[in-house]
PLY file of the C-alpha trace (Angstrom):
ply
format ascii 1.0
element vertex 369
property float x
property float y
property float z
element edge 368
property int vertex1
property int vertex2
end_header
75.22 2.90 -20.78
72.91 1.79 -17.74
70.06 3.57 -19.78
70.90 1.33 -22.81
70.94 -1.83 -20.89
67.64 -1.01 -19.43
66.04 -0.44 -22.91
67.70 -3.64 -24.27
66.16 -5.41 -21.18
62.53 -4.39 -21.67
62.73 -4.89 -25.36
63.55 -8.47 -25.26
60.99 -8.90 -22.21
58.06 -7.60 -24.85
59.37 -9.78 -27.20
58.41 -12.77 -25.32
55.23 -11.66 -24.15
52.11 -13.60 -25.20
49.93 -12.32 -27.82
47.01 -10.29 -26.37
44.94 -11.97 -28.73
45.21 -15.43 -26.90
43.32 -14.04 -23.97
40.18 -14.58 -25.78
41.12 -18.10 -26.80
39.30 -19.98 -24.28
35.91 -21.10 -25.77
32.66 -19.23 -24.94
30.81 -22.79 -24.26
33.75 -23.32 -21.71
32.95 -20.13 -19.86
29.26 -20.70 -20.00
29.77 -24.01 -18.29
31.89 -22.50 -15.68
29.18 -19.91 -15.29
26.22 -22.51 -15.32
28.16 -24.44 -12.37
28.48 -21.20 -10.43
24.79 -20.67 -10.89
23.97 -24.17 -9.54
26.61 -23.92 -6.56
24.76 -20.62 -5.48
21.06 -22.02 -6.02
22.28 -24.92 -3.76
23.43 -22.56 -1.33
20.07 -20.61 -1.33
21.35 -17.48 -3.16
18.71 -17.30 -5.98
19.35 -14.00 -7.08
23.13 -15.09 -7.63
22.27 -18.32 -9.35
20.08 -16.19 -11.50
22.84 -13.60 -12.61
25.28 -16.61 -13.41
22.59 -18.35 -15.16
21.86 -15.34 -17.61
25.39 -14.68 -18.12
25.75 -18.42 -19.23
22.64 -18.25 -21.48
23.95 -14.96 -22.81
27.53 -16.43 -23.63
25.74 -19.35 -25.45
23.63 -17.37 -27.41
20.67 -19.30 -26.84
19.08 -21.39 -23.98
18.84 -24.94 -23.05
17.00 -27.15 -20.84
19.24 -27.03 -17.92
19.60 -23.39 -17.81
15.98 -22.79 -18.01
15.18 -25.42 -15.36
17.50 -23.63 -12.95
16.30 -20.19 -13.83
12.60 -21.41 -13.30
13.52 -22.79 -9.82
15.54 -19.90 -8.68
12.89 -17.40 -9.75
10.57 -19.60 -7.81
12.60 -19.55 -4.86
12.96 -15.95 -5.05
8.96 -15.22 -5.25
9.28 -13.81 -8.45
6.37 -15.90 -10.16
6.03 -14.06 -13.33
9.67 -14.68 -14.58
9.58 -18.13 -13.05
6.47 -18.85 -15.75
8.40 -17.18 -18.52
11.39 -19.21 -17.77
9.00 -22.39 -17.48
7.57 -22.01 -20.78
10.79 -21.46 -22.46
11.87 -24.77 -20.58
9.18 -26.71 -22.61
10.07 -24.75 -25.93
13.86 -25.79 -25.58
13.49 -29.42 -24.29
13.24 -32.12 -26.91
10.22 -34.40 -27.03
12.61 -37.05 -26.11
13.13 -35.87 -22.44
9.74 -35.43 -21.73
9.68 -38.78 -19.75
12.45 -37.68 -17.30
11.99 -36.49 -13.52
13.15 -32.95 -14.29
10.34 -32.57 -17.03
7.71 -34.03 -14.59
8.81 -31.74 -12.06
8.40 -28.91 -14.27
4.81 -30.09 -15.31
3.57 -29.92 -11.60
5.35 -26.81 -10.82
3.30 -25.14 -13.98
0.07 -25.76 -11.86
1.47 -24.41 -8.90
2.92 -21.46 -10.48
-0.48 -20.72 -12.00
-2.10 -20.76 -8.71
0.42 -18.62 -7.47
0.28 -15.91 -10.11
-3.76 -15.92 -9.53
-3.03 -15.40 -5.85
-0.72 -12.89 -6.64
-2.82 -10.96 -8.87
-5.75 -11.09 -6.45
-3.33 -9.56 -3.91
-2.21 -6.88 -6.14
-5.98 -6.21 -7.21
-6.86 -5.98 -3.59
-4.03 -3.44 -2.64
-5.43 -1.41 -5.56
-8.78 -1.56 -4.50
-7.65 -0.54 -1.17
-6.09 2.37 -2.69
-8.70 3.42 -4.21
-11.11 3.11 -1.23
-8.62 5.21 0.64
-8.42 8.05 -1.65
-12.22 7.91 -1.71
-12.21 7.86 2.02
-9.77 10.76 2.33
-11.83 13.02 0.17
-15.11 12.56 2.54
-12.67 12.70 5.64
-10.99 15.76 4.61
-14.07 17.38 3.62
-15.82 16.61 6.84
-12.77 17.58 8.92
-11.99 20.82 6.82
-15.15 22.21 8.11
-14.90 21.01 11.84
-11.84 21.77 13.30
-11.74 24.92 15.47
-8.58 26.57 16.60
-8.27 27.20 20.12
-5.64 30.02 21.12
-3.35 29.17 24.13
-3.38 30.63 27.41
-3.77 30.45 31.18
-6.75 29.63 33.05
-8.16 28.59 36.18
-8.87 25.15 35.83
-11.24 23.30 38.35
-14.02 24.48 40.85
-14.12 27.97 42.65
-17.16 29.89 44.28
-18.65 30.56 40.79
-19.07 27.14 39.86
-21.34 26.13 43.02
-20.12 23.66 45.60
-19.28 20.90 43.27
-17.37 17.75 44.00
-14.08 17.08 45.92
-12.20 15.97 42.47
-13.09 19.54 41.05
-10.79 20.95 43.60
-8.43 22.94 44.29
-8.86 25.41 41.39
-5.33 25.85 39.96
-3.60 27.65 37.12
-2.93 25.83 33.99
-1.53 27.10 30.99
-1.72 25.47 27.35
-0.37 25.57 24.12
-2.73 26.36 21.06
-4.49 23.57 19.46
-7.73 22.71 17.25
-10.60 21.01 18.51
-13.66 19.44 16.89
-16.74 21.79 16.23
-19.01 18.75 17.17
-18.72 15.21 18.86
-17.47 12.97 16.02
-20.50 11.90 14.30
-21.44 8.48 12.77
-20.85 9.60 9.34
-17.11 10.48 10.05
-16.79 7.08 11.86
-18.44 4.96 9.27
-16.14 6.84 6.56
-13.07 5.63 8.48
-13.99 2.31 10.31
-16.65 0.99 7.74
-18.80 0.18 10.78
-21.46 1.88 12.89
-21.51 0.66 16.51
-24.14 3.19 17.67
-27.34 2.07 19.15
-29.29 5.08 17.92
-28.22 5.47 14.26
-28.13 8.75 12.26
-25.46 10.49 10.30
-25.41 13.42 12.34
-25.81 11.73 15.29
-22.54 11.33 17.51
-20.96 8.18 17.32
-21.57 6.25 20.68
-21.12 2.54 22.00
-17.26 3.13 21.53
-14.71 2.34 24.48
-11.44 4.18 24.88
-9.69 1.52 23.06
-11.94 1.43 20.07
-11.44 5.29 19.62
-7.55 4.78 19.60
-8.09 2.39 16.72
-10.38 4.92 15.09
-7.33 7.80 15.62
-5.03 5.10 14.15
-6.58 4.85 11.03
-7.70 8.40 10.82
-4.15 9.44 11.08
-3.08 6.90 8.46
-5.65 8.35 6.09
-4.87 11.94 6.66
-1.28 11.82 7.47
-1.92 13.95 10.74
-2.01 13.56 14.47
-5.59 13.45 15.68
-5.95 12.54 19.34
-8.24 12.96 22.14
-8.16 16.12 24.43
-6.53 16.09 27.80
-8.77 16.79 30.43
-7.57 20.42 30.79
-7.80 21.18 27.33
-11.40 19.81 27.20
-12.10 22.15 30.12
-10.24 25.07 28.47
-12.26 24.59 25.30
-15.56 24.03 26.98
-15.27 27.28 28.71
-14.73 29.32 25.68
-11.04 29.57 26.38
-10.82 29.51 30.17
-14.15 31.84 30.77
-16.18 31.46 33.99
-18.92 29.63 32.41
-21.22 27.16 34.30
-22.42 25.35 31.11
-20.44 25.34 27.68
-21.85 28.58 26.16
-23.65 30.21 29.07
-25.27 29.67 32.35
-28.66 28.51 31.19
-28.37 24.46 30.38
-31.63 24.49 28.32
-29.78 26.88 25.65
-26.66 24.91 25.34
-27.20 21.31 26.04
-29.43 18.17 25.95
-29.84 16.59 29.52
-32.49 14.67 31.40
-35.20 17.49 31.42
-35.08 18.46 27.91
-33.79 15.47 25.74
-36.61 13.11 25.80
-34.03 10.43 27.31
-32.79 10.44 23.61
-29.32 11.43 22.06
-29.74 14.06 19.69
-28.03 15.32 16.30
-25.21 17.55 16.90
-25.27 21.43 16.79
-28.85 21.70 17.63
-28.10 24.00 20.58
-26.37 26.94 20.85
-22.42 27.01 20.45
-20.11 28.45 23.19
-17.60 31.36 22.40
-15.65 29.30 20.29
-17.94 28.06 18.18
-18.00 24.40 19.81
-21.48 22.45 20.35
-22.49 20.12 22.75
-19.57 20.32 25.14
-22.42 20.29 27.89
-24.84 17.30 27.36
-25.80 15.19 24.54
-23.18 12.47 25.46
-20.25 12.11 27.57
-16.94 12.50 25.83
-13.59 10.36 26.28
-10.44 12.25 27.39
-6.99 11.21 27.03
-5.97 11.19 30.62
-6.12 8.49 33.48
-8.35 9.71 36.03
-7.42 10.57 39.77
-9.64 12.20 41.80
-6.83 13.79 43.55
-4.90 14.85 40.37
-5.62 18.62 40.74
-3.40 18.73 44.14
-0.58 18.18 42.24
-1.14 18.99 38.68
1.55 20.41 36.50
0.77 23.96 35.73
1.97 23.82 31.79
0.10 21.34 29.69
-1.22 18.72 32.24
-1.68 15.10 30.78
-2.81 13.69 33.58
-1.84 10.39 35.84
1.08 8.40 34.15
-1.38 5.21 34.95
-4.81 4.25 36.51
-7.74 2.12 35.95
-10.43 4.25 34.42
-10.30 6.99 32.12
-11.51 10.78 32.37
-14.95 11.63 30.63
-16.55 14.89 30.40
-19.69 16.96 29.57
-22.73 14.95 31.21
-25.19 13.19 28.97
-28.95 13.22 27.70
-29.73 11.06 30.59
-28.31 13.19 33.37
-29.28 16.14 35.40
-28.11 19.73 34.45
-25.58 19.75 37.26
-23.68 16.90 35.79
-22.88 18.75 32.40
-21.21 21.75 34.35
-17.94 22.56 32.70
-15.90 21.70 35.78
-17.56 18.45 36.48
-15.45 15.27 36.40
-16.26 11.51 35.67
-14.43 8.38 34.65
-15.35 5.03 32.92
-13.69 2.06 32.49
-11.66 2.13 29.11
-13.18 -1.06 27.37
-16.77 -0.31 28.70
-18.71 1.61 25.77
-22.33 3.09 26.41
-24.98 4.56 24.34
-24.08 7.82 26.41
-20.60 8.18 25.52
-18.57 9.51 22.40
-15.80 11.79 21.84
-14.27 14.58 20.22
-11.14 15.14 18.14
-8.06 17.40 18.79
-5.27 18.19 16.87
-1.94 18.36 17.21
0 1
1 2
2 3
3 4
4 5
5 6
6 7
7 8
8 9
9 10
10 11
11 12
12 13
13 14
14 15
15 16
16 17
17 18
18 19
19 20
20 21
21 22
22 23
23 24
24 25
25 26
26 27
27 28
28 29
29 30
30 31
31 32
32 33
33 34
34 35
35 36
36 37
37 38
38 39
39 40
40 41
41 42
42 43
43 44
44 45
45 46
46 47
47 48
48 49
49 50
50 51
51 52
52 53
53 54
54 55
55 56
56 57
57 58
58 59
59 60
60 61
61 62
62 63
63 64
64 65
65 66
66 67
67 68
68 69
69 70
70 71
71 72
72 73
73 74
74 75
75 76
76 77
77 78
78 79
79 80
80 81
81 82
82 83
83 84
84 85
85 86
86 87
87 88
88 89
89 90
90 91
91 92
92 93
93 94
94 95
95 96
96 97
97 98
98 99
99 100
100 101
101 102
102 103
103 104
104 105
105 106
106 107
107 108
108 109
109 110
110 111
111 112
112 113
113 114
114 115
115 116
116 117
117 118
118 119
119 120
120 121
121 122
122 123
123 124
124 125
125 126
126 127
127 128
128 129
129 130
130 131
131 132
132 133
133 134
134 135
135 136
136 137
137 138
138 139
139 140
140 141
141 142
142 143
143 144
144 145
145 146
146 147
147 148
148 149
149 150
150 151
151 152
152 153
153 154
154 155
155 156
156 157
157 158
158 159
159 160
160 161
161 162
162 163
163 164
164 165
165 166
166 167
167 168
168 169
169 170
170 171
171 172
172 173
173 174
174 175
175 176
176 177
177 178
178 179
179 180
180 181
181 182
182 183
183 184
184 185
185 186
186 187
187 188
188 189
189 190
190 191
191 192
192 193
193 194
194 195
195 196
196 197
197 198
198 199
199 200
200 201
201 202
202 203
203 204
204 205
205 206
206 207
207 208
208 209
209 210
210 211
211 212
212 213
213 214
214 215
215 216
216 217
217 218
218 219
219 220
220 221
221 222
222 223
223 224
224 225
225 226
226 227
227 228
228 229
229 230
230 231
231 232
232 233
233 234
234 235
235 236
236 237
237 238
238 239
239 240
240 241
241 242
242 243
243 244
244 245
245 246
246 247
247 248
248 249
249 250
250 251
251 252
252 253
253 254
254 255
255 256
256 257
257 258
258 259
259 260
260 261
261 262
262 263
263 264
264 265
265 266
266 267
267 268
268 269
269 270
270 271
271 272
272 273
273 274
274 275
275 276
276 277
277 278
278 279
279 280
280 281
281 282
282 283
283 284
284 285
285 286
286 287
287 288
288 289
289 290
290 291
291 292
292 293
293 294
294 295
295 296
296 297
297 298
298 299
299 300
300 301
301 302
302 303
303 304
304 305
305 306
306 307
307 308
308 309
309 310
310 311
311 312
312 313
313 314
314 315
315 316
316 317
317 318
318 319
319 320
320 321
321 322
322 323
323 324
324 325
325 326
326 327
327 328
328 329
329 330
330 331
331 332
332 333
333 334
334 335
335 336
336 337
337 338
338 339
339 340
340 341
341 342
342 343
343 344
344 345
345 346
346 347
347 348
348 349
349 350
350 351
351 352
352 353
353 354
354 355
355 356
356 357
357 358
358 359
359 360
360 361
361 362
362 363
363 364
364 365
365 366
366 367
367 368
C-alpha cells in the first residue's frame, strides 16, 4: 500500500512541474544585455580577458555586433596589449556605427585611438622583425662558432700530478711553492687562445689593438671574458668557462708532465717571448704544440684563469679540483707573453691581474665543461 501512495505522489508532483520549454523562454537579447553588463563590470575592474569573453558571448547571442560591444572590445583588447585584435574591433566599430553618432565623444575617442593603434602596431611589427633578424643572426653565428669550436677543443684526461715548483723547475718564486699533489676530473680545453675571429663572431666587436682573425683576442678584462662566456653559452647551450689554475697548469704540462715550458724545455721551440717575438703578438699555432696538442700555453699572451689569486694558496690548497680562494683583489693569469723573458713563461710561474684591467698582452683560453 505504501508503494502505491508513493507512486501516486510522484505522479502528481510531475504533473505540476513546469514545461522544460520554458527554460528557454527568456529572450536572447536579455541574456546578451546581461553578458554585456558583466563585460563592462569586468572591464572597469581591469579584467580585460574576462570582459572580452563576456562581450564576445553577447555578440554571439545577438548574432551581430553593435557600437557598444565593439567599443568595449576595442578598449579591452587595447588594454590587454593585443593591438591587432583591437584594430580589427575598431574597424568593426566604424562599420556598425551609424553616421548620426559620428559627433559623439565615444566616436572621437575611437578616431584618436586609431592613430595610436597604427603606431603601436608599427612598433610591434618592428619588434617582431628585430626578433626574427636576431634569430637569423644567431643561427648564422652558431654555425660559425660551432665550426670553430668543433676543431679547437682538446680532451684532457683526468689525473693527479704534483702542481707547483720543485727542483726540476729551478728556484722560481715563493708563490709557486710548495709543490703539492692535485687530482683533477677530465675536461676539454682550447687548442688555441681564443682568436679574434671567434670573439668577433660572438660579441660583434674586436677590442684588440693588433688586429688579425687568427691572432689571440686581447684588451679584454676578466669581466669582459665573463660576458663573452655568457653569450657563447647562450648561443651553444653549453657551459664554456675559464680554466682553474690547476687545470691550466695540468694542461700546459701535457697532463702533468715535468715540462719547464709547455711542450718541452726549449723556449724558442714552443713560445713567443721577449727574445724572439719582435715585441709583437703573433697568430696562434705558429710554434710547436705540447703533448696534448695545445699551442701557445707558454708565451704569446698571458691567459686569464678563473681563480682569485693568493700567493699562499698552495699551502692550504685542497687536493681535488682546487678552484682557488673564495675572494680576492686580483685574478690569476698564466703563461707569460711576447714581451716577457723566457723564465716568465715557465709552466709553474704564477702571476695576477686586476680583473677590470685589460692589456695588449692578455687573452684567454676556453675550458669545457
